[in-house]
VOGU-3710 file (C-alpha; in Angstrom, 3 decimals, decimal comma):
1> xxxxxxxxxx> 121,075/192,568/25,228  118,410/194,516/23,906  115,446/193,699/21,636  114,366/195,474/19,059  110,484/195,853/18,595  110,334/197,177/15,094  108,789/193,794/13,548  110,853/194,847/10,244  114,003/194,898/11,703  116,223/192,681/10,026
11> xxxxxxxxxx> 118,890/191,927/13,089  116,777/193,138/16,419  119,389/192,035/18,969  121,859/194,601/20,426  123,731/195,270/22,858  122,974/196,409/26,483  124,249/199,441/26,157  122,829/200,871/23,055  119,994/203,476/22,832  119,175/203,120/19,038
21> xxxxxxxxxx> 119,050/199,652/17,155  122,169/199,290/15,056  120,285/197,608/12,381  117,060/199,846/11,770  118,201/202,810/13,812  115,300/203,208/15,723  115,040/204,058/19,545  115,134/200,714/21,697  113,168/200,399/24,331  114,757/198,439/27,021
31> xxxxxxxxxx> 111,667/197,611/29,361  108,150/197,370/28,021  105,596/199,555/30,581  108,907/199,475/32,665  108,832/196,540/33,647  109,006/193,536/30,783  112,275/192,629/29,082  112,008/191,143/25,519  114,186/187,662/25,518  113,677/186,871/21,912
41> xxxxxxxxxx> 111,189/186,129/19,151  109,036/183,079/19,493  107,098/183,927/16,318  105,107/185,945/13,921  101,727/186,148/12,225  99,574/188,143/10,259  98,939/190,364/13,192  102,516/190,861/14,479  105,024/188,878/16,889  105,347/187,172/19,397
51> xxxxxxxxxx> 108,046/187,117/21,948  109,467/185,357/24,877  109,845/188,371/27,920  111,069/188,313/31,685  108,979/190,495/34,120  111,508/192,456/36,010  108,579/193,289/38,572  108,295/189,206/39,250  111,598/188,219/40,026  112,577/187,989/36,373
61> xxxxxxxxxx> 109,539/185,547/35,970  109,138/184,265/32,043  105,714/185,383/30,402  104,717/185,642/26,798  104,567/189,222/24,927  102,116/189,373/21,681  102,762/192,373/19,977  100,022/193,586/17,692  100,959/194,685/14,069  97,962/194,090/11,683
71> xxxxxxxxxx> 98,217/194,616/7,840  95,258/196,256/6,655  94,568/198,845/3,939  92,088/200,964/5,324  91,913/203,072/8,651  88,305/201,185/9,155  89,796/197,964/9,038  92,802/198,992/11,278  90,314/200,385/14,035  88,055/197,030/13,256
81> xxxxxxxxxx> 91,164/194,758/14,212  92,220/196,866/17,032  88,277/196,390/18,348  88,753/192,358/18,144  92,330/192,484/19,761  90,841/194,356/22,473  88,465/191,765/22,447  90,608/188,985/22,562  92,059/190,527/25,937  88,521/190,874/27,381
91> xxxxxxxxxx> 87,841/187,030/26,409  90,907/186,087/27,952  90,112/187,871/31,034  87,187/186,187/31,140  88,220/183,164/31,285  89,997/184,132/34,689  92,613/181,726/36,577  91,934/178,467/34,527  94,542/176,284/35,401  95,252/174,713/31,994
101> xxxxxxxxxx> 95,005/178,017/30,352  97,527/180,519/29,998  96,132/183,527/32,187  96,296/187,232/30,985  98,731/189,076/32,994  98,569/192,891/30,965  96,847/194,408/28,098  98,201/197,734/27,094  99,081/200,195/24,193  102,887/201,747/23,933
111> xxxxxxxxxx> 104,367/203,379/20,863  101,238/203,341/18,611  101,348/199,322/19,432  99,384/197,458/21,132  100,554/194,331/23,207  99,236/191,581/25,670  101,034/189,790/28,340  100,485/185,728/28,932  101,851/183,354/31,351  104,699/181,299/29,987
121> xxxxxxxxxx> 104,137/177,792/29,888  107,119/175,542/29,770  106,742/172,711/28,135  106,334/170,870/24,715  103,423/171,070/22,344  102,138/167,291/21,607  103,388/168,002/18,100  106,866/168,161/19,239  106,327/165,127/21,637  104,779/163,088/18,712
131> xxxxxxxxxx> 108,262/164,054/17,003  110,250/163,174/19,904  108,612/160,110/21,407  106,611/158,494/18,234  102,776/157,990/17,887  100,515/157,896/20,764  98,511/154,527/21,684  95,313/154,456/22,947  96,108/155,081/26,500  97,968/158,313/25,759
141> xxxxxxxxxx> 94,910/159,226/23,324  92,335/158,758/26,477  94,580/161,120/28,451  94,974/163,683/25,856  90,519/163,982/25,604  90,237/163,321/29,613  93,063/166,193/29,921  91,697/168,613/27,137  87,965/168,168/27,245  87,368/169,842/30,630
151> xxxxxxxxxx> 89,050/172,657/29,544  87,049/172,734/26,646  83,966/172,309/28,899  84,879/175,322/30,458  85,639/177,528/27,571  82,189/176,700/25,999  80,325/176,938/28,871  81,898/180,784/28,843  80,596/181,259/25,089  84,195/181,003/23,791
161> xxxxxxxxxx> 84,907/178,679/20,515  88,580/178,139/20,260  88,348/177,363/16,564  92,102/176,470/16,542  92,546/173,299/18,637  96,044/171,466/16,957  98,695/169,907/18,219  100,597/172,356/18,128  98,165/174,784/20,540  98,697/172,087/23,269
171> xxxxxxxxxx> 101,239/172,348/25,887  102,445/169,453/27,992  103,652/171,647/31,069  106,552/170,493/32,484  105,926/171,542/35,773  103,400/168,807/36,630  102,741/167,026/32,792  99,151/168,626/32,754  98,003/169,745/29,161  97,386/173,476/28,236
181> xxxxxxxxxx> 95,497/174,918/25,853  96,970/178,002/24,053  96,377/180,812/21,521  92,586/181,520/22,227  90,492/184,433/19,859  93,061/184,323/17,251  90,906/182,733/14,854  88,293/184,382/15,707  89,493/187,419/15,049  90,944/186,512/11,759
191> xxxxxxxxxx> 87,720/185,643/10,590  85,440/188,725/11,962  88,264/191,370/10,311  87,043/190,250/6,989  88,553/190,415/3,882  89,940/193,721/3,884  92,587/192,432/6,160  95,875/190,876/4,550  96,802/187,750/6,375  98,998/185,856/4,350
201> xxxxxxxxxx> 99,032/182,267/5,035  96,184/181,816/7,741  92,929/180,401/7,356  89,777/180,054/10,006  91,455/177,354/11,541  94,226/175,353/10,636  93,674/172,760/7,388  93,210/169,303/8,504  91,978/170,410/11,569  89,164/172,490/11,028
211> xxxxxxxxxx> 85,609/171,532/10,241  84,283/172,289/7,117  81,727/174,910/8,797  85,020/176,821/9,892  86,727/176,525/6,174  83,461/177,682/4,197  81,723/180,229/5,814  83,590/180,705/9,142  80,734/179,705/11,178  81,723/177,771/14,333
221> xxxxxxxxxx> 80,176/175,777/17,308  81,163/173,649/20,317  81,205/170,690/17,994  83,581/172,473/15,491  85,977/172,484/18,425  85,336/169,003/19,354  86,039/167,900/15,655  88,965/169,385/15,802  90,024/167,490/19,014  89,102/164,373/16,899
231> xxxxxxxxxx> 91,278/165,449/14,465  94,183/166,169/16,346  93,977/162,588/17,873  94,400/161,188/14,875  97,355/162,957/13,905  98,816/161,885/17,438  97,830/158,550/16,438  99,278/157,944/12,825  101,477/160,623/12,292  99,859/161,219/8,948
241> xxxxxxxxxx> 98,207/165,223/7,797  94,411/164,521/9,269  93,745/165,435/5,488  95,401/162,387/4,403  93,492/160,122/6,253  90,002/161,226/4,798  88,605/159,451/1,349  86,601/162,225/0,003  84,954/159,925/-2,667  83,643/157,159/0,008
251> xxxxxxxxxx> 83,524/159,792/2,857  85,265/157,919/4,771  88,112/158,409/7,436  91,160/155,645/6,849  92,992/155,815/10,294  91,843/152,458/11,008  93,504/150,497/7,462  96,565/153,096/8,155  97,175/151,274/11,692  96,148/148,203/11,075
261> xxxxxxxxxx> 99,342/148,310/8,438  101,675/148,925/10,908  100,226/146,473/12,940  98,377/148,595/15,381  95,009/148,610/17,121  92,790/150,413/19,140  89,804/149,574/21,088  86,400/149,878/19,259  85,132/152,063/22,018  87,944/154,677/21,624
271> xxxxxxxxxx> 86,923/154,411/17,949  82,825/155,177/18,024  84,162/158,412/19,990  86,707/159,541/17,586  83,626/158,115/14,704  81,463/160,642/16,065  84,054/163,593/17,037  84,488/163,699/12,967  81,321/163,697/11,655  80,805/165,605/8,673
281> xxxxxxxxxx> 77,591/167,196/9,559  77,186/169,308/12,775  74,175/167,943/14,210  75,862/164,158/14,092  78,943/165,148/16,104  78,818/165,120/19,858  77,483/169,092/20,732  78,852/169,203/24,374  82,246/168,431/26,016  79,615/166,901/28,417
291> xxxxxxxxxx> 78,606/164,187/25,936  82,272/163,121/25,474  83,398/162,831/28,604  80,159/160,908/29,581  81,295/158,444/26,570  85,080/158,346/27,910  84,275/158,017/31,315  82,256/154,605/30,162  85,304/153,711/28,173  87,504/154,323/30,880
301> xxxxxxxxxx> 85,454/152,403/33,834  85,860/149,058/31,729  88,833/146,989/31,005  90,650/148,181/27,663  90,590/145,506/25,010  92,487/145,864/21,437  89,903/143,450/20,124  87,484/145,331/17,308  84,033/145,179/18,221  84,579/144,034/21,793
311> xxxxxxxxxx> 82,117/146,170/23,186  79,730/149,251/22,041  79,299/152,339/24,053  75,995/153,933/25,156  74,758/156,468/23,013  74,757/160,076/24,667  72,013/162,025/25,343  71,767/164,895/22,708  69,281/166,683/25,053  70,388/170,160/26,052
321> xxxxxxxxxx> 73,148/170,411/29,062  72,877/173,172/31,858  75,361/175,853/31,248  77,924/175,473/33,932  80,327/178,299/33,813  83,447/176,956/36,367  84,223/173,729/35,898  86,605/172,263/38,893  89,875/170,949/38,776  89,949/167,914/36,638
331> xxxxxxxxxx> 92,291/166,142/34,461  94,620/163,190/34,308  96,812/162,275/37,318  100,787/163,345/36,848  102,736/160,119/36,025  105,651/161,151/38,274  107,281/158,338/40,185  108,471/160,587/42,575  105,325/160,713/44,953  106,085/158,557/48,245
341> xxxxxxxxxx> 103,578/156,240/49,580  104,682/157,370/53,142  104,744/160,483/55,127  107,726/161,539/56,673  108,090/164,262/59,311  110,043/166,180/56,827  107,163/166,111/54,360  104,480/167,084/56,629  106,028/169,340/58,636  106,902/173,030/57,445
351> xxxxxxxxxx> 109,478/173,611/60,456  110,008/172,102/63,611  107,464/173,598/65,545  105,113/171,673/67,260  101,461/171,738/68,183  99,919/170,243/71,459  96,446/168,840/70,923  94,493/171,505/73,139  95,795/173,791/70,516  93,216/172,679/68,515
361> xxxxxxxxxx> 90,340/170,681/70,725  87,542/172,806/71,736  85,152/171,865/74,780  83,244/169,619/73,178  82,529/165,761/74,547  85,568/163,816/74,238  86,098/160,945/71,770  88,346/157,752/72,299  90,295/157,829/69,412  93,983/157,131/71,357
371> xxxxxxxxxx> 94,044/153,484/69,455  92,516/154,571/65,877  96,075/154,752/63,981  96,785/151,196/65,502  93,297/150,111/64,058  94,050/151,637/60,701  97,355/149,750/60,536  96,603/146,477/61,277  93,499/147,043/59,015  95,328/148,207/56,062
381> xxxxxxxxxx> 97,339/144,906/56,256  94,365/142,902/56,053  92,309/144,775/53,117  91,962/143,680/49,686  94,885/145,457/47,813  93,860/148,127/45,753  93,228/147,651/42,111  96,422/149,095/39,982  94,388/150,503/37,324  93,086/153,114/39,226
391> xxxxxxxxxx> 95,751/155,831/39,220  94,644/156,986/42,859  94,776/153,791/45,036  97,879/152,113/43,436  99,539/155,150/44,806  98,444/156,623/48,111  98,870/154,999/51,644  97,189/154,511/53,895  93,952/153,564/52,207  90,489/152,766/52,278
401> xxxxxxxxxx> 89,307/151,018/49,285  85,261/151,546/49,718  84,224/151,010/46,290  81,912/148,477/45,592  79,299/147,718/42,868  76,020/149,723/43,462  72,868/149,908/41,914  71,893/151,946/39,347  70,545/155,124/39,708  67,110/155,695/39,134
411> xxxxxxxxxx> 66,095/157,388/35,655  63,832/160,079/37,511  65,720/163,293/38,254  66,161/162,854/41,856  67,086/159,057/42,521  67,738/157,552/46,070  70,978/157,632/47,152  72,880/154,345/46,850  74,235/152,622/49,999  77,712/150,991/49,986
421> xxxxxxxxxx> 78,371/148,391/52,501  81,974/147,290/53,431  82,585/144,747/55,666  85,729/145,061/58,276  87,398/146,600/61,014  87,838/149,809/58,812  83,903/150,134/58,176  83,612/151,033/62,158  85,622/153,674/61,856  85,507/155,367/58,164
431> xxxxxxxxxx> 82,784/154,062/55,472  80,984/155,272/53,057  77,127/155,329/54,206  75,453/156,720/51,224  75,829/158,137/47,691  73,653/160,786/46,798  72,442/161,255/43,104  70,575/163,773/41,992  72,460/166,731/40,641  72,935/166,859/36,325
441> xxxxxxxxxx> 76,506/168,110/36,599  79,638/168,782/38,827  78,360/169,421/43,086  80,469/172,307/44,377  79,026/173,119/47,474  77,332/171,804/50,534  76,080/172,639/53,892  75,095/170,609/56,856  72,038/171,577/59,321  72,239/172,054/63,062
451> xxxxxxxxxx> 70,479/169,046/63,705  72,738/166,955/61,483  70,137/165,464/59,773  69,571/167,426/56,794  72,387/167,794/54,034  72,184/170,405/51,544  73,835/170,601/47,933  74,672/172,819/44,788  76,214/172,838/41,867  76,665/173,635/37,938
461> xxxxxxxxxx> 73,499/172,955/37,387  72,279/175,702/38,675  69,933/173,849/41,536  70,073/173,127/44,998  69,305/170,093/46,712  67,781/169,887/50,105  68,571/166,090/51,583  66,653/163,983/54,089  69,444/162,087/55,212  67,601/160,170/58,272
471> xxxxxxxxxx> 65,344/158,470/54,839  68,301/159,491/52,371  65,742/160,740/50,001  66,003/164,535/48,080  63,590/166,382/50,143  63,173/169,240/47,817  64,612/171,171/44,933  65,405/174,955/45,059  65,367/176,549/41,718  65,923/180,616/41,014
481> xxxxxxxxxx> 70,060/180,669/40,827  70,329/181,271/36,555  73,906/180,340/37,164  76,029/177,824/39,139  76,273/177,933/42,664  79,525/178,132/44,342  78,792/177,782/48,456  76,022/176,987/50,618  75,347/178,050/54,337  72,595/177,728/57,158
491> xxxxxxxxxx> 71,867/179,642/59,754  72,357/178,263/63,263  68,625/178,217/63,863  68,274/175,540/61,130  65,556/177,786/59,310  67,719/179,340/56,843  69,532/177,951/53,537  71,893/180,514/52,283  73,462/180,195/48,771  75,995/182,448/46,167
501> xxxxxxxxxx> 76,295/181,909/42,682  77,806/183,045/39,619  74,719/185,284/39,017  76,478/187,341/41,464  73,609/187,128/43,637  72,866/185,837/47,164  69,993/184,622/47,724  67,941/183,313/51,364  65,538/179,982/51,083  63,053/179,042/53,704
511> xxxxxxxxxx> 64,604/175,692/54,644  61,133/174,034/55,746  59,328/175,065/52,387  62,446/175,803/49,895  60,687/179,633/49,117  63,209/182,092/48,293  62,720/184,657/51,196  65,522/187,316/49,950  68,080/187,864/47,213  70,829/190,433/47,457
521> xxxxxxxxxx> 73,382/192,086/44,730  76,218/194,045/45,613  79,488/192,459/44,140  79,864/192,752/40,559  81,587/189,173/39,625  80,831/185,766/40,759  80,249/185,382/44,231  82,368/182,122/45,310  82,082/181,383/48,704  80,290/182,821/51,909
531> xxxxxxxxxx> 80,179/182,132/55,793  77,603/182,700/58,374  78,298/183,535/62,272  77,549/180,790/64,597  75,021/183,069/66,178  73,459/183,519/62,760  73,202/187,164/63,007  75,719/188,072/60,348  76,951/186,658/56,370  80,155/187,319/55,136
541> xxxxxxxxxx> 80,557/186,821/51,237  83,739/186,469/49,138  83,953/187,330/44,742  86,130/187,848/42,210  85,502/191,782/42,156  88,163/191,626/44,655  85,821/192,240/47,345  84,931/190,937/51,136  81,728/192,115/52,504  79,545/191,779/55,618
551> xxxxxxxxxx> 75,936/191,208/55,668  73,055/191,519/58,253  71,167/188,008/57,669  67,979/189,403/59,205  67,611/192,632/57,309  69,873/191,881/54,275  71,672/194,970/55,058  75,290/195,226/53,456  77,223/196,681/56,656  81,089/196,985/55,491
561> xxxxxxxxxx> 83,500/195,406/53,698  86,992/194,512/54,263  90,156/196,762/52,528  93,304/195,068/51,179  92,186/192,417/49,234  94,327/192,373/45,957  93,140/188,831/44,227  90,086/187,516/43,274  88,386/185,740/46,574  88,037/182,023/46,202
571> xxxxxxxxxx> 86,994/180,799/50,117  86,287/182,983/52,722  85,280/181,419/56,787  85,035/183,101/60,148  85,548/181,712/63,722  82,802/180,431/65,832  83,167/182,959/67,755  82,552/185,808/65,193  86,062/187,393/66,034  87,878/186,408/62,960
581> xxxxxxxxxx> 87,450/186,565/59,328  89,655/184,988/56,839  89,569/184,739/52,979  92,235/183,113/50,449  92,227/183,685/46,548  94,058/183,761/43,464  96,828/185,966/44,592  98,087/183,015/46,404  97,689/184,724/49,833  95,786/184,115/52,914
591> xxxxxxxxxx> 94,696/187,053/54,714  92,650/187,251/57,999  91,041/190,650/59,223  89,493/191,274/62,918  85,858/190,760/62,547  84,817/194,083/64,399  87,427/196,531/63,488  88,423/194,970/60,076  91,666/195,404/60,989  93,761/193,217/58,651
601> xxxxxxxxxx> 95,729/191,049/61,789  97,829/188,853/58,799  98,750/188,188/55,065  100,450/184,831/54,889  102,351/184,012/52,170  104,031/180,723/51,484  101,620/179,068/48,787  102,794/179,191/45,106  99,700/178,927/43,350  95,553/180,067/43,981
611> xxxxxxxxxx> 94,688/179,482/48,028  91,312/177,413/46,952  89,792/176,926/50,265  90,226/177,768/54,115  88,798/176,917/57,461  89,206/178,259/60,939  89,543/176,918/64,335  86,347/177,375/66,159  87,979/180,129/68,561  89,974/181,819/65,609
621> xxxxxxxxxx> 93,672/180,696/66,843  94,309/178,946/63,841  93,750/179,184/60,085  93,859/176,118/57,361  94,959/176,509/53,567  94,644/174,262/50,673  96,030/175,436/47,322  96,234/174,513/43,421  99,916/173,648/44,809  98,275/170,421/46,049
631> xxxxxxxxxx> 99,681/171,662/49,995  97,488/172,196/52,814  98,687/174,801/55,403  98,118/175,592/58,988  98,904/179,138/60,334  98,706/180,283/63,611  96,923/183,658/63,722  97,918/184,951/66,966  101,902/184,548/66,233  101,704/185,185/62,305
641> xxxxxxxxxx> 103,790/181,785/62,090  103,343/179,125/59,724  102,910/175,812/61,664  102,777/173,272/59,086  102,620/172,189/55,666  100,907/168,857/54,786  101,684/167,025/52,029  99,732/163,997/50,096  97,560/164,842/47,725  98,561/164,472/44,345
651> xxxxxxxxxx> 96,203/167,169/42,894  94,775/170,717/43,770  93,396/170,837/46,708  89,572/172,394/46,645  88,280/172,000/49,922  89,985/171,841/53,682  87,267/171,725/56,922  87,940/170,776/60,417  85,919/168,667/63,071  84,191/170,875/65,269
661> xxxxxxxxxx> 86,066/169,749/68,016  89,330/170,448/66,559  90,972/167,055/66,360  90,684/166,510/62,761  91,193/168,399/59,114  89,761/167,096/56,332  90,672/167,591/52,986  89,120/167,287/49,354  91,289/167,160/45,855  91,037/167,022/42,163
671> xxxxxxxxxx> 92,752/163,471/42,803  89,405/162,199/43,730  90,305/161,760/47,075  89,469/162,961/50,777  92,203/162,478/53,008  91,830/162,823/57,289  94,677/164,096/59,035  95,427/164,617/62,934  95,333/168,649/63,672  97,989/168,644/66,275
681> xxxxxxxxxx> 100,684/166,147/64,587  99,703/166,519/61,012  99,804/163,077/60,536  97,561/161,524/57,938  94,816/159,257/59,211  93,295/158,019/56,276  92,804/158,157/52,506  88,865/157,679/51,226  88,538/157,036/47,588  85,373/156,148/45,723
691> xxxxxxxxxx> 84,558/159,520/43,501  85,291/159,086/39,924  86,220/162,538/39,971  87,715/165,475/41,721  85,988/166,475/45,034  85,011/169,824/45,223  83,725/170,309/49,035  83,711/168,832/51,877  81,516/169,420/55,300  81,509/167,770/58,720
701> xxxxxxxxxx> 78,103/167,377/60,395  77,593/169,402/63,432  77,875/166,109/65,792  80,749/164,946/64,433  78,918/161,850/63,236  79,389/161,988/59,883  81,034/163,861/56,821  79,974/164,956/53,117  81,849/165,083/50,041  80,600/166,616/46,585
711> xxxxxxxxxx> 82,636/165,554/43,337  82,498/166,475/39,800  81,204/162,607/38,884  77,512/164,431/39,783  77,563/162,478/43,087  77,922/163,099/46,739  79,230/160,619/49,273  78,281/160,688/53,050  80,842/159,020/55,147  80,966/157,532/58,611
721> xx> 83,568/159,840/60,328  85,729/157,918/62,851
//
């Protein structure tokens, strides 16, 4: 079957052998750009058609193709429309590889028509889900908010306003039940072309969901998208169009009375959030997704009550929020019942190949860990049962539940860490020593000093905080980056902190004084990761410009770059002997090079989604990778073989680390947990809980007495390590 691409064709489907359309007579194009085969039309609007297609170059993977065909009256309008369509492509590309936004795969012109190729998301829209399953209850509305707000935060931080948040533009992905936001840029394009462009039936946003500022003047703000999210929730709760739920005479929303007539009640907490989302005046609404997330976290941390007036949410601060640009993977955990509470050998091992502990263990002082598994097993039987209201602790075993009430943080920008004290045998092995609170947004990066007495953290608030772990205080704040910090390292002499950022710079700071020593700039896009050699002479950096660079730490000179990096780099690692360099990125692969010769030793394929973190054993014999596909893989650098796949996390694996003695692997995930694994056997040892949001970074102290985790709950936790 060949699909005719003439938008005016009445019967576009033709038999496979046809060269011209039997209906309109125009030549047929079997493959767009020599690779995309149209399957069927998905929809049509003022700017053209949208098709479902398959990519013959990617194992017939399905994709969505937008064909650009604006109806214009003049050549100048056409040029303007083309320019804006190109801007949509640029905007989509700038949003990068966010897991809840369809990726832009290609943008091209063919036969005087423009095409966008996007990732195909299989699943039902929330409008379809409402039609099949009925109105959403409060729990599902909370889940919709929790799933959409981090996406909107990411979008708004990149200076993009969606302008068309509706139930039809939110898909629940069939693969993992996650919410995906689709159809970016169209409303903005329509608005900017102006009245000279004929787009029948199209408005700036969708009636009922778009706030008054969009409908009157076409202006839109982050608060405009938040209004549309609130209107979307009302429709999902009632199956009544938002316009019919508003009394223009009294200026009141009627959703409460509508639900009361049906015998349905929502808690006053969720009602107050919806009320503020749906204010007529922009200034009276939530101004940022951060503010809504704060109130939603407060609501979700309390028992649900369906009695009106049961509690009130604290008033959100209207202070300006830092300009984060790259949120981590935070979203509702999948509700699938297929996750097992135990880990069989078949789940843990990718093949029957075994490892000897000596393959990982280095010549560091030995520690007695032979009886730890038995101790943990006995202690888990005695520990209190996990709360059924917690989606993580209710599903994962073995489990250490370290959550306890703690004093609230001080009101100063940097507060002293809050100690979490636990009783029981497990505390002696893996307990939370302290919680460090000082960042005003998500924490992305950690580094430990060689003497294990100092911890350095950085994140979305553009700041680096140096923590004195002996006193538990924030020692100093390093300010200089203008965008979020993605990576940190400390040189082996303990004198210099190195940081990398979305502002495309690498900065060197004097640890003792906090003074900025040097700033390097050679990459052309966000720098995501850095690693310093054990002798402190070399620095490796990886960035979204698909480059991997080596620098001289002392002089700041760019020494060389590594070839054959085809995907955006998310993580880099260097072996302690400075012989091997590894990186992982958005092409789902792990690459390993000889540090000195830049020869590519291996390109490991096996993950089916982006590689977010890599770590090397000290000898460089093994590389470990964590991925968006929720798995951890161990690879043999010498033989090029996949040794093992570790399965257990319920969300993306954001960070992996190997203890200095090579015995243990530690992983942090979007499922809010830290897992400790035995390297040689691949067996899970313990799961640590306590963070309220995704764990983004892990660091192990050089003396192997503690580990630290950084989270999207704006905190860092320090844990006793065995």
